[in-house]
C-alpha positions in Angstrom: 6.8 -14.3 -12.0 9.0 -14.8 -8.9 7.9 -17.9 -6.9 7.7 -18.0 -3.1 9.7 -21.2 -3.1 12.6 -19.5 -4.8 13.0 -16.9 -2.0 15.6 -17.4 0.7 15.2 -16.6 4.4 17.1 -13.5 5.4 17.3 -11.0 8.2 13.7 -9.9 7.5 12.4 -13.5 8.1 11.4 -16.5 6.1 9.1 -16.2 3.0 5.6 -17.5 3.9 3.2 -17.9 1.0 0.4 -15.4 0.9 -2.1 -18.3 0.3 -1.0 -19.7 3.6 -1.1 -16.4 5.4 -4.6 -15.7 4.3 -6.1 -19.0 5.2 -9.5 -19.0 7.0 -11.1 -21.5 9.3 -8.1 -21.6 11.6 -9.9 -20.0 14.6 -9.3 -23.1 16.8 -5.6 -22.5 16.8 -4.0 -20.7 19.7 -1.0 -18.4 19.6 1.4 -21.2 20.4 -0.1 -23.3 17.6 0.4 -20.5 15.0 4.0 -20.1 16.1 4.6 -23.9 15.7 2.9 -23.8 12.3 5.4 -21.2 11.1 8.3 -23.2 12.5 7.2 -26.3 10.7 6.6 -24.6 7.4 9.9 -22.7 7.7 11.8 -25.9 8.1 10.0 -27.4 5.1 10.8 -24.3 3.0 14.4 -24.2 3.9 14.9 -27.9 3.0 14.1 -27.0 -0.7 11.7 -30.0 -0.9 8.4 -28.3 -0.3 7.3 -28.8 -3.9 8.3 -32.5 -4.0 5.2 -34.8 -3.6 5.5 -37.2 -0.7 8.4 -35.4 1.0 8.5 -35.6 4.8 10.7 -33.7 7.3 12.1 -34.4 10.8 12.3 -31.5 13.3 13.8 -31.8 16.9 11.0 -31.4 19.4 13.1 -28.9 21.3 13.0 -26.6 18.2 9.2 -26.5 18.4 8.9 -25.6 22.1 8.1 -21.9 22.7 10.1 -22.1 25.9 12.5 -24.4 27.7 9.8 -25.0 30.3 7.2 -26.4 27.8 6.5 -30.1 28.2 6.1 -32.6 25.5 2.4 -33.0 26.4 1.7 -29.3 25.6 3.6 -29.7 22.3 1.5 -32.8 21.4 -1.6 -30.8 22.2 -0.5 -28.2 19.7 0.2 -30.8 17.1 -3.2 -32.3 17.6 -4.9 -29.0 17.0 -2.8 -28.3 13.9 -3.7 -31.8 12.5 -7.4 -31.5 13.3 -8.2 -28.0 12.0 -9.6 -27.8 8.4 -8.8 -24.5 6.6 -9.9 -22.8 3.4 -7.1 -21.7 1.1 -8.1 -19.2 -1.7 -5.8 -19.1 -4.7 -5.7 -18.4 -8.4 -4.8 -21.2 -10.9 -1.8 -20.0 -12.9 -2.8 -22.0 -16.0 -6.5 -21.0 -16.2 -6.4 -17.8 -14.1 -9.5 -19.0 -12.3 -10.1 -18.2 -8.7 -10.3 -21.4 -6.7 -10.9 -22.5 -3.1 -9.2 -25.5 -1.5 -10.5 -27.1 1.7 -7.7 -28.9 3.3 -5.8 -29.8 6.4 -2.5 -28.1 7.1 -0.5 -31.3 7.6 -0.8 -34.9 6.5 0.4 -36.5 9.7 2.8 -36.2 12.7 5.1 -38.9 14.0 6.5 -38.5 17.5 8.3 -40.8 20.0 6.0 -43.0 22.0 7.9 -42.2 25.3 6.2 -38.9 26.4 8.7 -38.4 29.2 11.7 -38.4 26.9 13.5 -35.0 26.8 14.7 -35.4 23.2 13.1 -36.8 20.1 11.8 -35.5 16.8 8.6 -34.7 15.0 8.2 -36.1 11.5 5.6 -34.4 9.3 4.2 -34.1 5.8 2.1 -31.6 3.9 -1.0 -32.5 1.8 -0.2 -32.8 -1.9 -3.0 -30.5 -3.0 -1.9 -27.8 -0.6 1.7 -28.4 -1.6 0.8 -27.8 -5.3 -0.8 -24.4 -4.3 2.3 -23.4 -2.4 4.5 -24.5 -5.3 2.8 -22.0 -7.7 2.6 -19.1 -5.2 4.0 -15.8 -6.2 3.0 -13.8 -3.1 4.8 -13.9 0.2 5.3 -12.1 3.5 8.5 -12.3 5.4 7.8 -13.6 8.9 10.2 -13.4 11.8 10.1 -16.2 14.2 11.3 -14.0 17.1 8.4 -11.6 16.5 5.8 -14.4 16.4 7.1 -16.1 19.4 7.1 -12.9 21.4 3.4 -12.4 20.9 0.7 -13.8 23.2 -2.4 -13.0 21.1 -3.3 -15.2 18.2 -5.0 -12.2 16.7 -1.7 -10.3 16.9 0.1 -13.0 15.0 -2.6 -13.1 12.3 -2.5 -9.3 11.9 1.3 -9.2 11.8 1.3 -11.7 9.0 -1.4 -9.8 7.0 0.7 -6.6 7.3 4.0 -8.4 6.4 2.3 -9.8 3.2 1.5 -6.2 2.2 4.7 -4.5 3.4 6.2 -4.2 0.0 3.1 -2.7 -1.8 3.0 0.8 -3.2 -0.2 1.5 -1.3 -0.3 1.5 2.5 -4.1 1.2 3.2 -6.6 -1.6 2.4 -10.2 -2.0 3.3 -11.7 -5.4 4.1 -15.4 -6.5 4.4 -15.8 -7.1 8.1 -16.7 -10.8 7.8 -13.6 -11.3 5.7 -11.4 -9.5 8.2 -12.8 -11.5 11.1 -12.0 -14.7 9.2 -8.5 -13.7 8.4 -7.8 -12.8 12.0 -9.2 -16.2 13.2 -12.2 -14.9 15.2 -14.5 -17.9 16.0 -17.8 -17.9 14.2 -20.6 -16.3 16.2 -18.1 -14.6 18.6 -17.3 -10.9 19.1 -20.2 -9.9 16.8 -20.7 -6.5 18.4 -18.3 -3.8 17.2 -17.2 -2.8 20.8 -16.5 -6.4 21.7 -14.5 -7.0 18.5 -12.5 -3.8 19.1 -11.8 -4.6 22.8 -11.0 -8.3 22.6 -9.5 -8.7 19.1 -8.3 -5.5 17.5 -6.9 -3.7 20.6 -4.7 -6.5 21.9 -3.6 -7.3 18.3 -2.6 -3.7 17.7 -0.8 -3.5 21.0 1.5 -6.3 20.2 2.0 -5.7 16.5 2.9 -2.0 17.1 5.0 -2.8 20.1 7.0 -5.8 18.8 7.2 -5.6 15.0 9.0 -3.4 12.5 5.8 -1.9 11.1 3.1 0.4 12.6 -0.5 -0.5 12.1 -3.8 1.3 12.5 -7.3 -0.2 12.1 -10.5 1.8 11.7 -13.9 0.1 11.9 -16.2 1.5 9.2 -19.9 2.3 9.8 -22.6 4.1 7.8 -23.3 6.1 10.9 -22.4 6.0 14.6 -25.2 3.6 15.5 -25.0 1.4 12.4 -23.3 -2.0 12.5 -19.7 -2.3 11.4 -19.4 -3.1 7.7 -15.7 -3.0 7.0 -12.3 -2.6 8.5 -9.7 -0.2 7.1 -6.1 -1.2 7.8 -3.2 1.3 7.5 0.4 0.4 7.9 3.8 2.2 7.8 7.5 1.6 8.3 8.6 2.6 11.7 11.3 5.3 12.3 14.7 4.1 13.6 13.8 5.0 17.3 10.5 3.0 17.3 12.3 0.2 15.4 14.9 0.1 18.2 12.3 0.1 20.9 10.5 -2.9 19.4 13.7 -4.8 19.1 14.6 -4.1 22.7 11.2 -5.2 23.9 11.5 -8.5 22.1 14.8 -9.2 24.0 13.1 -8.7 27.4 11.1 -11.2 29.4 7.4 -11.8 28.6 6.6 -11.1 32.2 5.1 -7.7 32.4 5.3 -7.2 28.7 1.7 -6.1 28.1 1.9 -3.5 30.9 5.1 -2.2 29.4 3.5 -2.0 25.9 0.6 -0.1 27.4 3.0 2.2 29.1 1.6 1.3 32.5 2.5 -0.6 35.7 0.2 -1.8 38.5 1.1 1.3 40.5 0.4 3.6 37.5 -3.0 1.9 37.0 -3.9 2.5 40.7 -3.0 6.2 40.4 -4.9 6.5 37.2 -8.0 5.0 38.7 -7.8 7.4 41.6 -7.4 10.4 39.4 -10.1 9.3 37.0 -12.8 10.1 39.6 -11.6 13.1 41.7 -13.7 14.0 44.7 -15.6 17.3 44.7 -13.6 19.4 47.3 -16.9 20.9 48.6 -18.3 17.4 49.3 -15.0 15.9 50.6 -14.3 18.7 53.1 -10.9 19.5 51.5 -9.5 23.0 51.9 -10.1 24.9 48.8 -8.1 28.2 48.2 -11.2 30.4 49.1 -11.8 28.4 52.2 -8.2 28.8 53.3 -8.4 32.6 52.9 -11.5 32.7 55.0 -9.8 30.6 57.7 -6.7 32.9 57.7 -9.0 36.0 58.0 -10.7 34.4 60.9 -7.4 33.6 62.6 -8.0 29.8 62.4 -4.7 29.0 60.5 
């Protein structure tokens, strides 16, 4: 079996272990935290020392900022969330073939410069040994592009993108998840977005918008119900490789500024929205006093026009 650690980063991205992609319990992480998580694990993977117990790594703080305007304080806030969150990692022991569950933190510790105003500096970090052992035996991975992740603003979009990338090389192109499992994988907080319409509006729709607009794959998600008024029981995810033109459009959008990106992905602008709202509720010509064709003919016959 090919191991995740033996894979090399390439144009398609760095190989992120499937066990790390499908963690649950990470709902407290924001989009910037997930991007930083990938940057740290990519650095550890590329060092070739991820399987070595006790190994630590140093990363320049500038390499972890999502933009040149981000302060060290915001970076430290992300590090704090990454250190405090406790996740659940599901895996299968390669020796016994037993399905196991590991409750763990994502990192052992972070060391940063004391001077919070310094423009330079580094972040030193380590990975818990039990999590390291799981990653060392991993044989499933998805290739994650940092430029795609950093272009996204929704944490749900990042989670969905990684789920799809993990399955991109499979023969099948559709998978159905129990709804609670799917919510956990996307990082929806417990007790939130329980109604199907809310889940669709605030989680699925923004995630699909960014994944379809910024990544190399197209995705569709259908919520499964027994009947129209029944609660949602599952989510069916379908994915496909984009054609060259759609691929090119996604690449071009990633090169553009984030300002106005969501409007561009929706295919609207503020002006378009205003026009759409106006046209969505047209006035009844008879009530508004507008000149209908029949009214104009009567006016001409009467010599009023």
